[in-house]
C-alpha positions as CSV (number, residue, x, y, z in Angstrom):
1,M,219.8,-10.8,349.6
2,E,221.5,-9.8,346.4
3,A,219.3,-12.2,344.4
4,Y,216.2,-10.8,346.1
5,A,217.2,-7.2,345.4
6,L,217.8,-8.1,341.8
7,Q,214.5,-9.8,341.5
8,S,212.7,-6.8,343.1
9,F,214.5,-4.4,340.7
10,I,213.6,-6.4,337.6
11,S,210.0,-6.7,338.8
12,V,209.7,-3.0,339.3
13,Y,211.4,-2.3,336.0
14,L,209.1,-4.6,334.1
15,L,206.0,-3.1,335.7
16,F,207.2,0.3,334.8
17,E,207.8,-0.7,331.2
18,L,204.4,-2.4,331.1
19,A,202.8,0.9,332.3
20,L,204.5,2.8,329.5
21,L,203.1,0.3,327.0
22,V,199.6,0.6,328.5
23,F,199.6,4.4,328.5
24,S,201.0,4.6,325.0
25,G,198.3,2.3,323.9
26,Y,195.7,4.6,325.5
27,I,197.2,7.5,323.6
28,F,197.1,5.5,320.4
29,L,193.3,4.9,320.9
30,Q,192.7,8.5,321.8
31,T,194.4,9.9,318.7
32,S,191.6,10.6,316.3
33,N,190.6,13.1,313.6
34,D,189.6,15.5,316.3
35,V,193.1,15.6,317.7
36,M,195.3,15.6,314.5
37,K,195.0,15.9,310.8
38,N,194.9,12.6,308.8
39,T,198.5,12.5,307.7
40,E,199.8,13.7,311.0
41,R,197.7,11.2,312.9
42,A,199.0,8.3,310.8
43,G,202.6,9.4,311.4
44,F,202.0,9.8,315.1
45,K,200.4,6.3,315.4
46,C,203.4,4.8,313.6
47,F,205.6,6.6,316.2
48,I,203.6,5.0,319.0
49,V,203.9,1.6,317.5
50,A,207.7,2.0,316.9
51,F,208.0,3.1,320.6
52,Q,206.1,0.1,321.8
53,I,208.3,-2.3,319.8
54,Y,211.4,-0.6,321.1
55,T,210.2,-0.8,324.7
56,I,209.5,-4.6,324.3
57,L,212.9,-5.2,322.8
58,T,214.7,-3.3,325.5
59,C,212.8,-5.4,328.1
60,V,214.0,-8.6,326.5
61,Q,217.6,-7.3,326.2
62,T,217.6,-6.3,329.9
63,L,216.3,-9.7,331.0
64,Q,219.0,-11.3,329.0
65,E,221.8,-9.1,330.4
66,Y,220.7,-9.9,333.9
67,G,220.6,-13.6,333.2
68,I,216.8,-13.9,333.6
69,I,216.5,-15.5,330.2
70,D,219.0,-17.3,328.0
71,V,219.2,-16.8,324.3
72,S,221.6,-18.1,321.6
73,V,224.3,-15.9,320.0
74,G,222.4,-15.8,316.7
75,L,219.1,-14.9,318.4
76,Y,220.8,-12.1,320.5
77,K,222.5,-10.7,317.4
78,G,219.0,-10.5,315.7
79,L,217.7,-8.8,318.8
80,C,220.5,-6.2,318.7
81,F,219.9,-5.7,315.0
82,A,216.2,-5.0,315.7
83,L,217.0,-2.6,318.6
84,L,219.4,-0.5,316.6
85,L,217.0,-0.4,313.7
86,I,214.0,0.6,315.8
87,V,216.1,3.4,317.3
88,I,216.5,5.0,313.9
89,V,212.8,4.2,313.1
90,N,211.7,6.2,316.2
91,A,213.9,9.1,315.1
92,F,212.4,9.0,311.6
93,C,208.9,8.9,313.1
94,Y,209.6,11.9,315.3
95,Y,210.9,13.8,312.2
96,N,207.9,12.7,310.2
97,V,205.4,13.9,312.8
98,F,207.2,17.2,312.9
99,I,207.0,17.6,309.1
100,Q,203.4,16.7,308.9
101,H,202.5,19.0,311.8
102,F,204.2,22.1,310.6
103,D,203.5,21.7,306.9
104,M,199.9,20.9,307.6
105,G,200.0,17.8,305.5
106,L,200.3,19.6,302.2
107,N,202.0,18.1,299.2
108,R,205.3,19.8,299.9
109,S,205.7,17.8,303.0
110,Y,205.9,14.5,301.0
111,K,209.2,15.6,299.5
112,A,210.6,16.3,303.0
113,V,209.5,12.9,304.2
114,A,211.0,11.1,301.2
115,L,214.3,12.8,301.8
116,G,214.1,12.1,305.5
117,A,213.9,8.4,304.7
118,L,217.5,8.4,303.4
119,P,219.2,8.1,306.8
120,L,216.8,5.2,307.6
121,L,217.7,3.4,304.4
122,A,221.4,4.0,305.0
123,T,221.1,2.5,308.5
124,I,219.2,-0.6,307.2
125,I,222.1,-1.2,304.8
126,L,224.8,-0.7,307.5
127,L,223.1,-3.0,310.0
128,T,222.5,-5.7,307.4
129,V,226.2,-5.6,306.3
130,S,227.2,-5.6,310.0
131,L,225.5,-9.0,310.5
132,F,228.2,-10.5,308.4
133,N,231.4,-8.4,309.3
134,G,230.6,-6.7,312.6
135,I,231.4,-3.3,311.3
136,V,228.6,-1.6,313.4
137,F,228.0,-4.2,316.1
138,D,228.6,-7.8,317.0
139,V,227.9,-10.4,319.7
140,D,230.7,-12.3,321.4
141,K,230.8,-15.9,322.7
142,N,229.6,-14.6,326.1
143,I,226.5,-13.3,324.4
144,S,227.5,-9.7,325.1
145,F,227.0,-6.7,322.8
146,V,230.2,-5.5,321.1
147,R,230.4,-2.1,319.4
148,G,232.0,-2.1,315.9
149,K,234.3,0.7,314.6
150,W,231.3,2.2,312.7
151,Y,228.9,2.0,315.7
152,Y,228.6,5.7,316.1
153,L,227.4,6.1,312.5
154,I,224.0,5.1,314.0
155,H,224.2,8.0,316.3
156,I,225.1,10.3,313.4
157,M,222.0,9.1,311.5
158,V,219.8,9.9,314.5
159,C,221.4,13.3,314.8
160,I,220.7,14.1,311.2
161,Y,217.0,13.9,312.0
162,F,217.4,16.1,315.1
163,I,219.4,18.7,313.1
164,S,216.9,18.7,310.3
165,I,214.1,19.4,312.9
166,I,216.0,22.2,314.5
167,R,216.9,23.7,311.1
168,R,213.3,23.6,309.8
169,S,212.1,25.1,313.1
170,F,214.3,28.1,312.7
171,L,213.3,28.5,309.0
172,R,209.6,28.4,310.0
173,A,210.0,30.9,312.8
174,R,211.9,33.3,310.5
175,A,209.4,33.0,307.7
176,L,206.4,33.6,309.9
177,G,207.9,36.0,312.4
178,T,205.1,35.6,314.9
179,A,205.3,35.1,318.6
180,R,203.4,31.8,318.3
181,A,206.0,30.5,315.8
182,K,208.8,31.5,318.1
183,R,207.1,29.7,321.0
184,E,206.7,26.6,318.8
185,V,210.4,26.7,318.0
186,L,211.4,27.0,321.6
187,G,209.2,24.0,322.4
188,I,210.7,21.9,319.6
189,L,214.2,22.9,320.5
190,G,213.7,22.1,324.2
191,L,212.2,18.7,323.2
192,T,215.0,17.8,320.8
193,A,217.7,18.9,323.2
194,F,216.1,16.8,325.9
195,L,216.2,13.8,323.5
196,I,219.8,14.4,322.5
197,L,220.9,14.7,326.2
198,W,219.3,11.4,327.2
199,V,220.6,9.6,324.1
200,I,224.1,10.6,325.3
201,I,223.4,9.6,328.9
202,D,221.9,6.3,327.8
203,D,225.0,5.5,325.8
204,V,227.1,6.0,328.9
205,L,224.9,4.2,331.4
206,K,225.0,0.4,331.7
207,G,222.1,-1.9,332.5
208,T,218.6,-0.8,331.9
209,T,217.9,1.8,329.3
210,V,216.2,5.1,330.1
211,I,215.3,5.9,326.4
212,P,211.7,4.4,326.5
213,V,210.8,6.8,329.3
214,V,212.2,9.7,327.3
215,I,210.4,8.7,324.1
216,F,207.2,8.3,326.0
217,A,207.6,11.8,327.4
218,V,208.0,13.1,323.8
219,L,204.9,11.3,322.7
220,L,202.9,12.6,325.6
221,Y,204.1,16.2,324.9
222,L,203.2,15.9,321.2
223,F,199.8,14.5,322.1
224,I,198.9,17.2,324.7
225,N,200.3,19.9,322.4
226,S,198.1,18.7,319.6
227,Q,195.0,18.6,321.8
228,K,195.7,22.1,323.0
229,E,196.2,23.4,319.5
230,N,193.0,21.7,318.4
231,I,191.0,23.8,320.8
232,Y,192.1,27.0,319.2
233,T,193.1,26.0,315.6
234,D,191.1,25.8,312.4
235,A,191.6,22.3,310.9
236,L,191.6,23.3,307.2
237,T,193.8,26.5,307.2
238,G,195.9,25.9,310.4
239,M,194.9,29.4,311.5
240,N,193.4,30.5,314.8
241,N,189.7,29.7,315.1
242,R,186.7,31.7,316.3
243,R,187.2,30.8,319.9
244,K,190.8,32.0,319.8
245,A,189.7,35.2,317.9
246,E,187.1,36.1,320.4
247,N,189.4,35.4,323.4
248,Y,192.3,37.3,321.9
249,L,190.3,40.3,320.7
250,G,188.4,40.5,324.0
251,E,191.7,41.1,325.8
252,E,193.1,43.4,323.2
253,V,190.0,45.7,323.1
254,K,190.1,46.1,326.9
255,N,193.5,47.8,326.5
256,T,192.5,50.1,323.6
257,S,192.5,53.9,323.8
258,E,192.7,56.9,321.4
259,K,196.5,56.7,321.7
260,E,196.7,52.9,321.4
261,P,193.9,51.8,319.0
262,V,193.4,48.4,317.4
263,Y,192.5,48.0,313.7
264,L,190.0,45.2,313.2
265,F,189.1,43.8,309.8
266,M,186.6,41.2,308.7
267,G,186.4,39.8,305.2
268,D,184.7,37.0,303.2
269,I,184.6,35.7,299.6
270,N,182.0,37.0,297.2
271,G,180.1,34.2,295.6
272,F,181.8,31.5,297.6
273,K,178.7,29.2,297.2
274,E,179.0,29.6,293.5
275,I,182.6,28.3,293.6
276,N,181.5,25.3,295.6
277,D,178.5,24.6,293.3
278,K,180.3,25.1,290.0
279,Y,183.8,23.7,290.7
280,G,183.2,21.4,293.8
281,H,184.0,21.6,297.5
282,Y,187.7,20.8,296.9
283,E,188.0,24.0,294.9
284,G,186.1,25.8,297.6
285,D,188.7,24.6,300.1
286,C,191.5,25.8,297.7
287,A,189.8,29.2,297.6
288,L,189.7,29.4,301.4
289,M,193.4,28.5,301.5
290,I,194.3,31.2,299.0
291,F,192.4,33.8,301.1
292,S,193.8,32.5,304.4
293,D,197.4,32.7,303.1
294,A,196.9,36.3,302.0
295,V,195.4,37.2,305.4
296,K,198.2,35.5,307.3
297,K,200.9,37.2,305.2
298,S,199.3,40.6,305.7
299,A,198.9,40.1,309.4
300,T,202.5,38.9,309.7
301,A,203.7,42.0,307.9
302,Y,202.3,44.1,310.8
303,N,203.0,41.6,313.5
304,G,199.3,41.2,314.0
305,F,196.6,38.5,314.6
306,A,194.6,36.5,312.1
307,A,191.8,33.9,312.4
308,R,189.2,32.0,310.4
309,Y,186.0,33.2,312.0
310,G,183.7,30.7,310.3
311,G,182.8,29.5,306.8
312,D,184.6,31.9,304.4
313,E,184.8,34.7,306.9
314,F,188.2,35.7,308.3
315,V,189.2,38.4,310.8
316,W,192.6,40.0,311.3
317,A,193.8,42.8,313.7
318,W,196.8,44.6,314.9
319,R,198.0,47.6,316.9
320,P,199.7,50.4,314.9
321,I,203.2,51.0,316.3
322,K,202.7,54.7,315.7
323,N,199.9,56.9,314.3
324,G,199.4,56.5,310.6
325,D,201.7,53.5,310.1
326,V,198.6,51.4,309.0
327,D,196.5,52.6,306.1
328,P,193.3,50.4,306.1
329,E,192.6,51.0,302.5
330,M,196.1,50.0,301.5
331,V,195.8,46.9,303.7
332,M,192.5,45.8,302.0
333,S,193.9,46.5,298.6
334,D,197.1,44.5,299.4
335,I,195.1,41.5,300.4
336,R,192.9,41.7,297.3
337,H,196.0,41.9,295.2
338,R,197.6,38.9,296.9
339,V,194.5,36.8,296.4
340,E,194.1,37.8,292.7
341,A,197.8,37.2,292.0
342,E,197.7,33.7,293.6
343,C,194.6,32.7,291.6
344,K,196.4,33.6,288.4
345,A,199.6,31.9,289.6
346,Q,197.6,28.6,290.2
347,N,195.7,29.0,286.8
348,K,192.4,29.0,288.6
349,K,189.2,29.2,286.4
350,Y,188.0,31.9,288.7
351,I,189.3,35.1,290.4
352,I,188.4,35.4,294.0
353,S,186.6,38.7,294.9
354,L,186.5,39.8,298.5
355,S,184.2,42.0,300.6
356,I,186.1,43.6,303.6
357,G,185.0,45.8,306.4
358,H,187.1,47.4,309.1
359,V,186.7,49.3,312.3
360,L,189.1,51.3,314.5
361,C,188.8,50.1,318.1
362,T,189.5,52.9,320.6
363,D,187.0,52.6,323.4
364,P,187.6,49.8,326.0
365,K,184.0,50.1,327.1
366,I,182.8,48.6,323.8
367,S,183.1,44.9,323.7
368,A,185.0,42.9,321.0
369,I,181.8,41.3,319.9
370,Q,180.3,44.8,319.2
371,Y,183.3,45.8,317.2
372,L,183.1,42.5,315.3
373,R,179.5,43.2,314.5
374,E,180.4,46.7,313.2
375,A,183.2,45.3,311.0
376,D,180.7,42.6,309.8
377,R,178.1,45.3,309.0
378,K,180.7,47.3,306.9
379,M,181.7,44.1,305.2
380,Y,178.2,43.4,304.1
381,A,177.8,47.0,303.0
382,D,180.9,46.4,300.8
383,K,179.3,43.2,299.5
384,Q,176.1,45.0,298.5
385,G,178.2,47.5,296.5
386,Y,179.9,44.5,294.8
387,Y,176.7,42.9,293.8
388,R,175.2,46.3,292.6
389,T,178.1,46.5,290.1
390,K,177.5,43.0,289.0
391,K,174.0,43.8,287.8
């Protein structure tokens, strides 16, 4: 009866692990440019592969521990080496995906990834040395895993990644100061705490490991979250897109009044086509990023909302806390100054000029689309004035 129960348990366990491999493979195939940016997608796929390798290795270890298969001492030591190594690789992949996601794949993320590789390299060295002196792990004559006196250094290396993620989450939330950033931090904190908890539980439990299930849950969360963000996020700037802008403004405008108005701005780049034609589309993208950064910083200063509406057009809006606390002319001047200063700081061969229109929304009977059209009309009136001065 005991043999039958063990056989049933192992069969169910292997089927469950096989299901994890199949579903993770499906996520791998579904992860495309439409879901994630290039660098983030590459890191996420590496995370999936590392998870699949870990799952296969834990299955082999479980079969050995329950006497289903027999392996030599040397082979089992190699298996344990690979398992401990792939644990830190999974932690590094999680960290890498986080960095690429929140830094939007810009060059500054490469430095963070390079520094993040240090715990991984240190672990490889420790495990290699341990093969000869058992300082981290060893295998006895009964082919059982034995923890060395430095075994928990592996846990510390894993925790370094978790602590780095938590730290960068807080720094990002404080820098942006938006409700969205705070929600992202809470999600990452919850996810990381979930991982830490189950790493501790898994270390205490004997027999089959629960970590593959937990890692798969993290992969699934990251995949779903990326798909959700893709619906409402502009790929180039990382800002809200037109769909999000129209949904958000539609709700905000419904709650406007004379006492609780909403300021709505729309702006674009003068001569944007000329920048693309003269300097290339890469410079055109750089110009868009400079403009978007200025809009985001301005919106953040007033705890407002900003989005790329399409092409080189951006919209931003916020509710004044009290009457007179927002001067539209000052806001437009501030954004223009930020853009000009950034062009000079980057030694651009051009200075970006902006056309901006704004409208004060006070009537809930007027739709957000109508207000956007009015802001768009004023923006083009501003543009006509710009081109008149150019003649």
